[in-house]
N, C-alpha and C positions, 0 to 999 in steps of 0.2 A: 551285756555284749555276748553274742553267741560264738562260742569257741569253734573255730573251723578246723584247726590243727591240720591244715593242708600244707604239704611240703612241695615246693617247686624244686625237685632234686632229680636231675637226669644223670647224676654222677654215679653210674652203675659199674664202673671199673676204675681201679686205681693202678696205673701202670708202674712197672719197675723202672721208670725212666729217670730223668735228671733229679738228683737230690733225694731220691728214695733209696737207691742202692748204696751199700756201705762204702764202695769204692769211690762214690761221687761226693763223699762228705768230708774227707780228711785232707785232701791235697790242696784245696784252693782257698781255705778260710783265712789263712794268714793272720793278720792283726785282729781279726774278729773271732778267732777260734774260741777264746774264753767266753765271749758274749754268746756265741752259738751254743756252747755247752750248757751255760746257765739257762738259756731259753729251753733247750731240750729237756732239762731236768724238771721244768715247771709247766710246760705247755703240752697239751695233748694233741694239738694240731701239728701240721708239718712245719719243720724248721729247715730252711734251705739257705746255706751261705756259700755254696760253691760258685765258681766263676760263671757257669752256664746260667744259673738263676739270676745272678747280678745283671747279666746281659739281657735276659728275658724281660726284666723289670726296669731296665734303664730308660725305656722310651714309653711314650703314650701316643696320642693322636696328634701331637704338636710337633714343632720344629726342634724340640729339645731332646737331649740325652744326658743322663747322669747316672753313674753306677751307684746303686745302693750298697749298703753293707751286706744285706741279705734280705730274705723274705720269710715271713711267718704267715701261715694260712691257718687262722684260729678256728676251732670248732665250737667255741662257746664264749660267753661274756667273761668268764673267769680266765680264759686264755688271753683275751685282750687286756684284762687288768694285769695279768702276769707280764705281758710284753711291756706295758708301760712302766711297771715297777722295775723290771730288770734293765730296760733301756735307760731309765733314769740313773740307776746305779752305775751304769757304764758311760753315762754322759753321751749317749748316742741318740741322734734325732729319730723321730718316729713319723711315718707317712702312711695314713690310712688310704686305701685305694679300692675302687670297685672294678669296673671293666677296663679302666685305663684308656677310655676313649676321649679324654679331655684334650682340648685344643689349645690351651694356653700354658701347658707345662705344669699344671697343678699336681699331677700324679707322678712326677719324677723329682728326685732330690739326691744330691751326692751324699754318700755315707749314711743314708737313712736305713732304719729297719722298716721295710715296706710291710704293712699289715693288709694282706689281701683278703677282703671280706666277701668276695664274690663266690667262693667255692662251697664252703660248708654252712655259712650263716645266711641261708637263703630261704628261710621258712616264712610262709604266710601264717602268722600266729592266730589271727581271728578276723572275721568280716562281720560287721554289724550293718546289714542292709537298711534297717529302719532308721538307724542313727546316721547312716551314710558315712561310716568310718571303717577303716581297716588298720590293723596293726601288723607290721611286717619287720623282719630282720633286714639289715642293710643290703645283703647280697641278692635280694629278689630282683629279677630283671623286670623292667616296667611292663613289657608286653605280656609276660607271664602273669603279672598281677592283673592287668586289664582283661586277660582272657578269663580269669576266674571271676572278676567283677562283672563281666558281661552277662553272666548267668542271672544277675540281679538287676540288669539294666543300668549299671553304674560304671564309672571309670575314674582313674586319677587324671585330673585335668591337664597338667603340663605334659606336652608331647614332643620331646626332643626328637630330631631326625634319627638319633641313634637308639630309639626306644626298644629295638629288638635285641639289644645287647647291653644297654646302659642299665646300671643298677639304681635302685631307689636311694641307697646311701650315697652314691656318686652324685645323683641329682640333687640331694639335699646339700651336700658339700659345695656344689656349684651354683645352687639356686637356679636350677635348670628351667627352661621354658621351651616353647616351640611355636609352631605355626599358628596356634589358636590363642596366643596371648592377648590379642585384641578382644577376645571373648571371655577368657578365664583368668588372665594374669599369670603369675609365676609361682614357683614352688613354695615360697615363704607363706603365701596365702592359704596353703593347704596343709601345712605342717603344724599340728596342734600340740603334740606331746612327743618327747624324746627320752630315751634312756641313753645317757652319755657317760663314757669313761673320761674323767678329767686327767689333767697332767700329773696329779699325784697318785693316780690309780683308783681314786674313789669313784663310785657310781652314783649319779644323780638322776632324778626324774624331773624333767622340765614340763611345765604346764602353766596355765594362767594362775598367777598368785596375786590376790588383791592387796594392794599396798595398805598397810595399817590393819589388816585382818589378823586373827589369831594365828593363822597359818604363816603369815608374813613375820609376825613377832617371834614365832617358834623357830623359824629358819635363822633369823638374825641373832637369836639368843645363843646360837651355837658358835663355837670357836673352831671353824673349819673353812676349807676353801670355798665351799658353796656359799656360806654366809658372806665371806669377803666379796664374792662375785656379785651377789645381789646388792650389797651396799654400794659397791663401785659403779655398777650399771645405772642404778637410779641417780646417783650423784652426777655421773658423766652426762646423762641425758638432760638433767635439770640445768647443770652449769653451762651446757652448750646448746640450749634450746634455740637461741636466735641464730646461731651459726648453722645448726642442723636445718632450720627452716630456709636459710639463705642458700646453703651449699648443695643440698640434695636435689637432684633434678626432678621436675614434675613429669615423670614418664611412666608408662606401663612397665618398662623394663629398666632396671638398674641393678647390676650385680657386681659393681665395683665397690671395694671397701667393705666395712662392716655395717650391719643394718641397725645403726643407732636410731634411725628414724622410725623403726617398726617394733622395737622391743618393749617400749612403754606406750600404752594406749588405753582408750576407754573401750570396755567391752559392751555387749548388747544391753547389759543392765545398767550402764552408765558408771560402772566402777572403773577406777584407774588400776590397771594391772601391769605386772611385768611377766612376760612370757619369754624366757631365755631361748625357747625353741627357735624363735624368729632370728635370734642372734647367731645360733649355730648354722642356720641355713645360709649358704653362701660364704661361710668362713673357711672353706677349703681345707678342713681338718686342722686348722691352726689353733683352735680353742678347745677341742676335745674330739673324742672318737664316738660317733653315733653307733649304738649297737641295737637299737630298736626304735621304731617310729610309728606313731599313730597319725594317720592322715585323714583329712576330710575328703569326701568324694563328691562327684557331680553325676547327674543323670546323663545317660547317653541319648542324644536325639534319635528318634526313630528313623528319620531319613535325612539325607543331605543332597545337595546339588553343587556342581562346580561349573564355573564359566571362566574360560581363559581368553583374555583379550590380547590380541597381537598388534603391536605397534611397530612402525618402521623407524622409530627414533626413540632412543633411551630417555631423552629429556621429556618427551610427551608422556611416556609411561610414568615417570616420576611425578610429573605434574598432576597425573590422574589419581595419585594415592589419596590425598585428602578428600577428594570427591568420593572415592570408593568407600571411605569410612562412613559417609552419610547414608549408605544403603543397608546398614545394620548387618554387615557380613560378619561371619564368625572367623574368617581368616582372609588376609589380603597378602598374597605372596608375589614375589617378582623373580623372574629368571631372564638372563640375557642370552644373546646369540651364541656366546662361547659355550654355555652349558648345553644348548641344543646341538651344537656342532659335535662336541665330545660325546654326547649321548648317541647321536647317529652313528658315530664311528665305533661304539662299544658293542660288545657281544650281548650284554644283558639288557641294555636300555634303548637299543635302536627302535624296537617296536613301540616303545612308549613315546618316543619323540616323533614318530611317523605323522601324527595328526597336525604337527606344528608346521605352518608354511615356511619354506626355506628362507624367505626374505624377512623373517621376523627379527627385529633388532632387540626387542624386549617384550615380554609378555607379563601381564598382570592377571593373577589367578585369584578369583573370589569364591569363597565357599559360603553357602547359605544352609541353615539347618531348620528342621521343622519345629523346634522349640521357639524360634523367633519369627518364622514365616509359615503361615498356614498353607500358602500356595507357592511352592518352590519355583514352579515354571513361571509364575507371574513375577516373582522376585528377579529371576534371571532375565525375563523380558524387559523389566524396567531398567536394569543396568545395561543391557544390550542397546536399548534405545538411547541411553545417555552416552555410552562410550563408543559404540559402533555407528549407530544411525546418525547421531548428532555430534559425535566426537572424533577423535583421531585414530581410534583402533580400526584396522582395515579387515580384521577377521575375528571371529569368535568360535571357540571350541567348547561345546556344551557337553556335560557328562552327568547323567542321572542315575545310571546303574552303578552298583557297587564295584563291578569289575572295571568299568571305564574310569571311575574316580580313583580307584586303587592304582591304576596305571599312571595317572597324572601325578598322584602323590609320590609314587616310587621315583618318578623322574625328578620331582622337586627335592626329595630327601637325598637323592644321590648326588646333588650338585657339588658338595664339598669334596668327596673322594673322587668324583669324575674330574674335577679341575686338577687334582694332583696327578692325573694320569698323563698330563702333557709330556711329550717326549723331550729328552735333553735335561740339562742341569737347571736352567731357569724354570721355576715353578711359581704358581700363584699361592704364595705362602700366607698362613694365618698369623698375624701379629697385631693388626689393628682393625680386623675385619668385622668386628661386631660392635663398633661404636654406634651410639644411638642418639638421635636428635628428634625434636618434635616433628611429627609427620608433615605438618604444614610447611616446615623449613627444609624438607628432604631434597627438593629439586635444587634449591640454592646451595645446599650442602654438597650435593653431588657435583654441581658445576665447579665449585671451589676445589673439591677433592681432585677432580680431573686436572685442574690447573697445577695442583701440587704434584701430581704424577708426571705431568708434562715437564715441570721444572726439574724433576729428578730423572727424566729420560726413560720412563717405563709406562706400562699400561696395566689394566686390571680387568678382572671379571666381576660381574655384579649379580647378586641374587639375594633372596631371603625375605625377611618378615617386614615388608615395606609398610604394612599397616600399623606397625608399632614403632616405626622410625628406625628399625634396625636393618641396615642394608649391609650385607657381607660384601666388602670390597677387598679383593685380594691382589695386591701389587705383585707383578711377575718379576722375580729377582733370582739371581744365582747366589745362593748362600754358601757356595764352595769357594767364593772369591772375596777378598778383603773389601773391594769396592762395593760388592753386593751387600755385605754386612753393614758397611758404613751407610749405604743408601737406605737400608731398612731402618736403621736408628734415626736417620734424618727425617724420613717420611713419618715415622711414629711421632717424632717431636712436633712436626708441623701439623699433623692431623689431630693430635690431642689439643693443640692450641685452637684449631678450627672447631673442634667439638666443644671446648670450653666457651668459645665465643657464642655458640648456640645453646649454652647451658644444657648440654647433653651429658651422656654417660660414656666413659671410655670403654665400658663393656656392658652391653645390654643382654648378653647371653652366655658367653663362653668363659667369663671369669677373669681374674687377675693373673694368677700363676706367675711364671717366670717372664711372661711377655709384657704384662702391663703394670705390675706392682710398682715399678719404679716411677710411674707417672701419677700414682694416687695423690702425692702431695700437691701436685699441680691442680688436680680436680677438687680436692677438699680443703686446701689451704692449711696454714701452719697450726691453727688452733685445733681443728678436727684431727689433723695428723698426729698431734701430741695426744689427743684423746684415744686414737686408735692404738698408739703404742702403750699407753697406760692400760687400756683394755687387755691387750695381748699379755702384758707383764703380769697382770693380776690372774688371768686364766692360766698362764703358762710361764711361771717365774723364770725358768731357765731357758725359755725360748727353744724347746726341743720338739714341739709339735709342728711339723711341716714348715720349718723356718724359711724365711725369704719370700713367702707368699702373702699377699694382701698388705702386709706391713713389714718393715725391716728396721734393723738397728743402724745407727749412723756408722758404726764401725764394721758393719757387714751389709753394705748396700746391695740391692738386687739390680743387676744389669742385664737387660734383655739380650745382650750380645754374647753372654757367657752360656756355657753348657749347650751349645748348638749341636744337633745331631750331625749336621754337616757344617763344616767351617773351612777356613782358609787352609788348615792343616790336613784336611781330609783327603785321602787318596785311596784308590782301590785297584786291585789287580784285574786285568782283563785277559783271561786265559784264551788260548786257541781252543775252540770248541768243535766238537763233532756235529752238533746241531746248529742250525742257522738261527741266530738271535738278532738278525738285522732289524726285524720289525719292532723289536723291543728296545733297540738302541745298543744292544750288546748284553752279554751275560750279567755284568755288574748293574747295568741300568735296569735289567729285568728284575733283579733283586730289590733295587732301590725304588721300584714302583710302589712297594709297600709303604704307606704313609702312617700306619698304625691306627687307622680308623676303627679296627676291631670288628668289621662286618663278619669276619670268620668266627666270631664268638656267638653268633645267633644260633638259637636252638629250635626255633619254631617253624621254619620254612626253608625252602631252597636246599641245595645239596651240601654246600660247604658249612662246616668242616666236620665230617663224621667222627673223627677221633676226639675232637673237643666235646662233641655232644655226649660221648660216652664217658669221658674222663673229667671234664671241666677243668683241665689243666692247661695253663698258658703255653707250655711247650707243644701241646697238641694242636695249636692253631696255626693257620697259614702265617699269621703275623709272627708267631714265635719262631717258626722255622726260618722265615725271611730275616728276622733279626739276627738269628744265629749265623746264617749264611753271610749276611752283611758284615758281621763281626769278623768272620773268617777271611773275607776278601779285603778288609780294610786295615788289618793289622791289630784290631781290637783283641783278637785271639792270636796265639802263636801261629807262625806260618804253616806248620805242619798239622795243625789241629783238624783242618778240613779232612785230612786223610787218616785220622785216628779212628780206631774201632769204636770208641765211645761216641764220636760225632755221628758216625754212620748208624750205629744202633739206636741212639737216643734221640737223634734229630731227624735223620732222613728216613729210617726204616718205618717210622710211625706215620709217614705220609703214604696213604694207600693208593695214590694215583687215580683218584676218582675224577679229577679234572674239574671238580666243582668250583674251585677258585678261579679258573680261567673265565668262567661266566659270572659267578656270583660276586667275586671281588670287583668293586667298582673301578679299580685301576687295572684290573686284568692280570694280577700276579698269577703266573702259571707255575705252581709249585711242582706239579707232576713233571713238567718239562725240565725244570731246574734240577729236580731229583734225578731224572734219567741222565742228564749231562754230568752231574756231580758224581753219581755212582759209576758212570763210565770212566771218569777221570780216576776214581779210586781203583777200579779194576786194572786200569792201565799201569798204575803205580804199584799196587799192593797185591794184585791177583784176585782170584775169586774162589769162594768155597765150593765144595762139591755140590751142595744143595742148590746153590745159585745157578751153577752150570746145568744141573738137571732141569730146573724149572725154565731156564732160558731156552732149553732144547726140548721142551715138553712134547713137541710134535713127534720127535723121534721115539721118545719113550712111549707115547700113545700108540705109535705104529707097531712097536714091538708088543705092547700089551694086547692090541687087537689081533695080531697074528697068532698070539699064544692063547687067546680066549677059547674056551672058558677057564683054562688052567690058571691064567693070570688073575682071574677074579677069585678063584678058590684060594690062591696063595695068600691074598691079603686077609683072608678069614681064618687062617691057621693060627692056633694058639701061640701067642708070643710074637707073631709077625709084626704087629703094629708097634709093640713096645720096642722091638728091634729097629724098626724104621725111625722111631723117635730118637733112640740112642745114636744111631749111625748117621742119619740124614737130617734129624731135627724136624721130621714130619709128625705133626700132632697125632698121638695114638688114639685120642678120642674123636678125631674127625673121621667121618665116614668117607672112604675113598671112592672115586668114581669107578664104575664098571665098564668094561670094554665089550664091544660087539664084534663078532667074527666077521660078519659081512659089513663092510664099511659103506658109508653113503655113496662114495664113488663107485664101489662095486655094484650097488643097487642101481645107480643111474646108468652105468655102462651096459647093464643087462637088459635095459628096457628100450622101447622105441618111443621117440618123441610123439606126443599127442598133437603137436602143432607143426604144420609144414612151414619151414622158414619163409617160403615164398608168399604164404598167405597170412603170416603173423603180423599183428599190429606193432609189435616191438620185439627186439632181440635182447636177451640178457644172459650174461655169464653169471652163474650162481657160484659164489665162492665157497669151496668146501673147507670151512674152518675146522680146527683140530677137534673141538668138542663134538660138533655135528658129525664129522666124518667118522670118528673112531668110537664115540661113546653114546651119542644120542641122535641117530640118523632120522628119527621120526619127525623132528622139526624140519629137517631138510626135505624130506619126502612131502610134508604138508606144503612147504613153500613151492615145490614143483607143481603140485596139484592145483594150488591157487593161481599160480602164474599162468599155467596152461589153460585154466578155466577162463582167464582174462585174455586169451589168445596171444600169449607171449611165448616165443620160441626160446627154450632154455638150453644152454650148453655148459659143460664142465671141461675146459681144456685139460689135457692130461698132464701138462708140464707146469701147472701152478704150484707154488710152494706156500707154506703157511705164511701169514701176514708179517711176522716179525714182532707181533704185539708182546709176546712173552719176553723176548730178548730185550725189547725196548724198555719195558717196565722194570726189568732187572738191571738195566744199565749196560747191556751188551750192544752198544750202538753200531759197532762194525757188522755184527751179524744181522741186526735189524736193517741196516742199509743194504746189505747184500740181498736180503729177501725183497726189500722194496725195489731195488734195481731190476731184479729178475721178474717180479710180478708186473711191474710197469711195462717192461719189454714185451711180456706175453699179452697183456691186456690192451696196450695202446692201439694195435691194429683193429681190435673189436670196436673200441671207442671211435676210431676214425670212421668206421662204417655206420656209426650212429647207434651202436649198442650201449647198454648200461651194464654196470657191475653191481650185483645184488648180493647182500649178505644176510644170513640168518643171525649171526652173532654181532651185536652192536659194537663191541670193543674192536672187532676187526674192521667193521665199516668205518669207524672213527679213525682208525690207524691210516686208512687210505685217504680219508677226507681231510685229516689234519696233520698227523705226525709225518706222513711221507714228505710233505712240503718242507719240513724241517730237516729231513735227511737227504733230500735230493733237490737238484735244480732242473729247470727245463720245462718246456711246454708239455711234454708228455705226462709228467707227473701231475701237472696242474689239470690237464684234460682228464686224466683218469680219475683224479680226486673229485673233480666237478661232476663226474658221471657215476660216482659211487653212491649207493643208497642202501640203507637197511631195507629189508623186504617190505615192511609195512610202509615205510617212507616212500619207496618206489611206487607201490600200488596207490598210495594216497596222493602223491604229487601229480601223477599222471591220470588219476581218477580211473584206474583200470577196472576197479570193481563195478563201475557203472554198466559194464557189459555182462556182468554176472547177475542172474536172476535168483537172488537168495530167497529161499523158501521160508526161512525162519521169520516169525512175526517181529516187526520192529517195535521198539519201545513205545513209539507214539501210537501204534495201532492197538497193542495189547500188552501193556507193561507187565501185567500180572503173569503173562505167559512167557515173557522174555527171561532168559537166564541172566542173572546179575553177576557181574564180574568186578573185582577190584584190581586195578592195573598199577603195577609197580614198574616205573620206567627205569632205564639204565642211566647211571650217572654220566657216563661218557657222552651219550647222546644229548643229555640235558645240557652239557657244557657247550654244545654247538647249537642248541635250540632246535633239535631235530627229534625230540622225544614225543611230540604230541600226535604224530601221524597214526600210531596204532589205535589210539582212542577213537578217532573219527572212523577208521576202517572197521573196528569191531562194532561200533554203533550202527553203521550202515549194513553190517552183516546180520543185525537183528538182536544184538545184546544190549543190556543196560550196563553201562560202564561207569565206575567211580574211580577216577584217576587220583592216586595218592600224591600229596605234596611231600614225597619221601626223599630221603638222602640215600647214600650208598648203603647197600645191604650188609657191608662189612666183610664179605668174602674176598672181593677184590683180587680175583685170580689166585695167585699162590699165597697171598697174605693169610687167608684163613686156614691154610694147611700148615703154616709154620708154627712149631710148638710154642715158641715164645710169644706169638701173637694170637694164639687160639682163643684165649679168654677175652681179649679185647675184641676180636672178630665176632664172637658170640654176643658180647655186650652191645655192639653196634647193631647186630642183627635183631636183638630184642627190641630196640627202638622201632625197627620196621615191623616186627611181629605185633607190637602193640597197636600200630596203625592199621594193620590188616584186620586184627581182631575187633577193632572199633567199628569196622565197616559192617554193614548188613548184607554184603554180597555173598553169594553162594560159593564162589571160588575165586582164587587169585590167579592172575596171569602175569608173566614177566618175560621179556625177550632175552635177558642176559643169562648165560649158562651159569655163571657164578651165583647170580641172584636165585635162580631156581634150585641150585644145590643148597644154598643157605635156607631157603624157604622149606625145602624138603625136610630139614632137620626139625622144623617147627611142628610138623605133623607126623614125625616118626618115620619118615622115608617116602611119603607120597610126593612125587615131584610135580610141581605145578606145570601146566602147559605153556608153551610159547604162544604168543597171540596168533601167529599164523596157523597154529594147530586148531585154534577155536574157529578161525575163518574157514579152514578146511572142513571142520565139523559141519559148518553151515552148508557147505557144498554137498556133504553126504546126506544131509536132511533133504536137500533139493532133489536128490536122486531117489 
């Protein structure tokens, strides 16, 4: 096996946040203090037992919440063994966890030591392309593994919707699968060997062991736990062979119970073997802790095609599923009208739902791959003839390009979190949503399921893996009320009876956890239930490994109604807010939109969440911050904790306000808005520091700096001046400060004559003089004027405009931000009424008008001004103004070798509103070859990168961007954001990248 020694490790900064600073470690540990001390003495990784850490790890992606004793983030196998040994000594339960995206409550447990394997134990140990195998540590994220495997034309076959953040270890614990299970099956089929820490702290290596071989005899000759396990497993399988044959469903998906049907089998050589690996898969960490896994891989098809068939009746779509399987599809997925409706209303997914006809009640999506079909178009033509021409589908959407297929898959994978974005307390909750029945019985199953829902007075949303008989049906309930909780339990009881009638599985994908474990006796019967309990007792004699999951003791039964995140006792405060939270249902509802799906833990694409990408720390995720805010408003934390310095510093201040979550989070949790409001409340109560006031009023400071230039620029270079600034104001001494220009952009503009007569202009525009452009870098503003006038736009700068209020808003000074908003809207409304637009060089100021002003102000004027506010590239692109400009630069299509190549880094605030793409089209039409980066925040984030305590984190986030820039073959980088250009300037030792409009203006110069 060729050692690869590749490390998937983007953790390039370790913050001094929760549980790392000494003051966070001594006050909250209470009854667990001695346990925590013992762990710290033997564990090299992080040991966190404070209250904040307990709350951060009390939830996963499910409906459950249970405070653990604490969290250990191990760095090695020896750390894991030490945790098990010490927890045993203290009689404390142990819960291994990956990304915490589990939907049945597997990753939460009261009083447990959570072992977070996702942070440090994330190494790809080796890849063997010829043998189609890979060995990995459990914390490797599946998409990261697949990205490395793609170099060899390989992939790990199971593909859960959460693959961009789900870890391999979590997938093994859950026996995960995904959309392609009709083609590839589930995780147990690809888990060949494991290194596992057992309940006594011993380390074993599981693999195929031939019964009766010398290896078998050697194992059984020992007097240890591993030998006891092998004896017991063989006996249980042999003694219960008939019951296993009768009780285990004949399905492609079954992840309920333990895999007694798969642990003893005949291998390819006809030998009877025991492979304990198959038993640990799907065991949810109740039998041991996986610390390394060897996986078998499959080849990746060269090409695929998708066909989505639209039906006007859900029943017709269900009836079509068995027929779809006859066409040798590699995936057969279903989505209903509720998924499409929510997608159309969301920021991120509206464009992906656009091709779906509005009267679609349900859609069946089929994928075909080139390993099964030589002619993909012919395969789609055959199914279209069957389902559309001769069937009940009224429309078909075909997708052959990677981009078009990616959009449809994004829509499908977002179904779960999208459904949780429903406004109000009733939500489509997961508790019986992954029951699985034979596909041929799916239509009848759904018909009876709907009758059960009617009997209980509720409805549901439908989606998922129809081809495998797994249909996610989520009843809509209010779990904050007693009757909602009772209804949940009654529906679960009725549906499990229904599934048993169809000889199906209570869980075909999401596992048992706290949601379904109590029903396993009904599925497997008393004999196998006793076998499960004996199995558990042998592996884990004291029942300390994730107790209450998969199996339970008679004296400690699992009840799906316990440990709910929300329950009849749940309540939250709803403060009077400075911002308008009506669209979110209120401040508390805005926080509760977070369902724990963990999308904010993704590291490979989109904007969210830059601090997590740099730290790989749960507190740095949008989910972590939302959990802490929810704890603060619901009484989980003391009433005044929200206003504590610690909460502000460790929870809120590490949100850099990129707004990525507003768009990338499927439920639309807007942490930047929540931070601004909460910081405002803090300032109202506790006041503000001098540095905060300085940054909130940065326009005035910049005005003074400009008036005193060049002396102001010299002052910052005097020996000791920066060190003094760090001591007095907390401004990082190592950060290069901006320089001021004596002639402001407004001065330059006022001294010139317009090149476009307003009477002859095609458009009128107010060009907003933002702080950075006006006082520090007028060149971008000058370029914008030149380009706009070249497009026959008459440009004006009203004398009485004030800065946008962006800095004050970001710092939580909402009264000042509102004052600026009111003034600017009053000034600009008359221009907009005349048909003019408001144009911005700085993206964050544009977004302030387009988005935040509506949260600060009411009325038609603010809506009208916001609707007519544009970034400069956006304005030119939307109105196609550059079509009137005869650029002389060669286009990429004419002479790519002569075109200057640019790599484009977009601004995160614009990405949050899906307004970031305009610059790319404009630059390309101006004659450049442009490579747009799929990049996140630059890490500068306005004042964040200047703050001494955040400087290292800011640079670490920036290095992620630098790596992407350097991976490009482009000659230079362009970025519209002032902060981004400042951060990128440090990459090259001070050479500031241009604004995109400057490159467009350069094309004008070439024309002349």
